[in-house]
C-alpha positions in Angstrom: -9.4 27.1 -92.1 -12.8 25.7 -91.1 -14.2 24.8 -87.7 -16.9 22.2 -87.3 -18.7 20.9 -84.3 -17.7 17.3 -83.9 -20.2 14.5 -83.9 -20.0 11.0 -82.5 -19.1 9.8 -85.9 -15.9 11.9 -85.8 -14.6 10.6 -82.5 -12.0 8.6 -84.4 -10.6 11.8 -85.9 -10.1 13.3 -82.5 -8.5 10.1 -81.3 -6.1 10.1 -84.3 -5.2 13.7 -83.7 -4.5 13.1 -80.0 -2.3 10.1 -80.9 -0.3 12.3 -83.3 0.0 15.3 -81.1 0.5 14.0 -77.5 3.7 12.0 -78.0 5.4 15.2 -79.3 3.7 17.7 -76.9 4.5 15.6 -73.8 7.8 13.8 -74.8 9.9 15.7 -72.4 7.3 15.9 -69.6 5.7 12.5 -69.2 7.1 9.0 -69.3 6.0 6.8 -72.2 4.1 4.7 -69.8 2.1 7.7 -68.4 1.6 9.0 -71.9 0.1 5.7 -73.0 -2.0 5.5 -69.9 -3.4 9.0 -70.4 -4.1 8.5 -74.1 -6.2 5.4 -73.3 -7.9 7.1 -70.3 -8.8 10.4 -72.1 -8.7 9.6 -75.9 -10.0 6.1 -76.5 -13.2 6.1 -78.5 -15.2 5.0 -75.4 -13.7 7.8 -73.3 -14.4 10.4 -75.9 -17.9 9.3 -76.4 -18.5 9.4 -72.6 -17.0 12.9 -72.4 -19.4 14.1 -75.2 -22.4 12.4 -73.5 -21.4 14.2 -70.2 -21.4 17.7 -71.8 -18.1 18.3 -73.4 -18.5 19.9 -76.8 -15.8 19.3 -79.4 -14.9 21.4 -82.4 -12.5 20.2 -85.1 -10.3 22.5 -87.2 -9.8 21.6 -90.8 -7.3 23.1 -93.2 -8.1 24.2 -96.7 -7.5 20.7 -98.1 -10.1 19.2 -95.6 -7.5 17.6 -93.3 -8.2 17.8 -89.6 -5.4 19.7 -87.9 -6.6 20.3 -84.3 -9.5 20.3 -81.9 -10.9 21.9 -78.8 -13.3 20.6 -76.1 -15.1 22.8 -73.7 -17.9 22.7 -71.1 -20.3 25.5 -70.4 -20.9 26.3 -66.7 -18.2 23.9 -65.6 -18.0 26.3 -62.7 -20.7 28.9 -62.2 -20.6 31.3 -65.2 -17.3 29.9 -66.3 -16.5 27.8 -69.4 -13.7 25.3 -69.2 -11.5 24.3 -72.1 -10.8 20.7 -71.3 -8.6 20.1 -74.4 -7.1 22.3 -77.1 -4.5 20.7 -79.4 -3.1 21.5 -82.8 -0.8 19.3 -84.9 2.8 20.4 -84.4 3.4 21.2 -88.1 0.4 23.6 -88.1 1.3 25.5 -84.8 2.1 29.1 -85.3 -0.5 29.6 -88.1 -3.4 30.8 -85.9 -5.3 27.5 -85.5 -5.1 27.4 -81.8 -6.2 31.1 -81.6 -9.1 30.3 -83.9 -10.2 27.5 -81.7 -9.9 29.7 -78.6 -11.9 32.5 -80.3 -14.7 30.0 -81.0 -14.9 29.0 -77.4 -14.8 32.7 -76.4 -17.7 33.4 -78.8 -19.7 30.5 -77.3 -18.9 31.7 -73.8 -20.2 35.1 -74.5 -23.4 33.7 -76.1 -23.9 31.7 -72.9 -23.3 34.6 -70.5 -20.1 33.1 -69.1 -17.7 35.5 -67.3 -14.5 33.7 -67.8 -12.7 30.8 -69.5 -10.4 28.5 -67.6 -8.2 25.5 -68.3 -5.5 23.3 -66.8 -2.1 23.2 -68.3 0.9 21.0 -67.2 3.4 23.2 -65.4 6.1 22.2 -67.8 4.1 22.5 -71.0 5.3 25.3 -73.3 1.7 25.8 -74.4 1.5 27.9 -71.2 3.1 30.8 -73.1 0.4 30.6 -75.8 -2.3 30.9 -73.1 -0.5 33.9 -71.6 -0.5 35.6 -75.0 -4.3 35.1 -75.1 -4.6 36.9 -71.7 -4.8 33.9 -69.4 -3.3 34.2 -65.9 -2.3 31.5 -63.5 -4.9 31.4 -60.7 -3.7 28.3 -58.8 -1.6 25.2 -58.8 -3.4 21.8 -58.9 -2.1 18.3 -58.6 -4.7 15.7 -59.8 -4.2 12.0 -59.1 -5.3 10.0 -62.2 -4.5 6.4 -61.1 -1.6 4.0 -61.2 0.5 6.5 -59.2 0.4 9.1 -61.9 -0.6 12.7 -61.3 -1.3 15.8 -63.5 0.9 18.6 -62.1 -0.9 21.6 -63.5 -1.6 25.3 -63.3 -5.2 26.5 -63.6 -5.2 29.5 -65.9 -8.1 31.8 -66.4 -9.0 34.8 -68.6 -12.0 37.0 -67.9 -14.3 37.9 -70.8 
């Protein structure tokens, strides 16, 4: 497994991964209309480029054959001395093989290098990934409902782990 900091030229890889992962990850949580809306809102090439320009850093995970299998996006000092994982996704067929943990460990390494005290993220209250985060030491610190337009909301937990 190899991690590589993503460049603007790799935005299409991130978009393709999201389009492969999201319909499976959120099939039982979101309507197909909300899923399509959110994919366009967060994972179009324009949206991803803007996120990179505004400080989100993306890393791609590649398997031994060179295929991209997941990604993480984070932002240093999103809150004072706290790094935020904005996105962390792995292809369903590669889950359970340590890719997600490897991506998390990369963010943790960067957090420590940048004197961050904690890592936090939002997770949908009904997303089974919540259990993965708990295994990594994250704890629920609050509930958060975020309006994202067209009457849709993100009904999340904010989870945090001190480092």
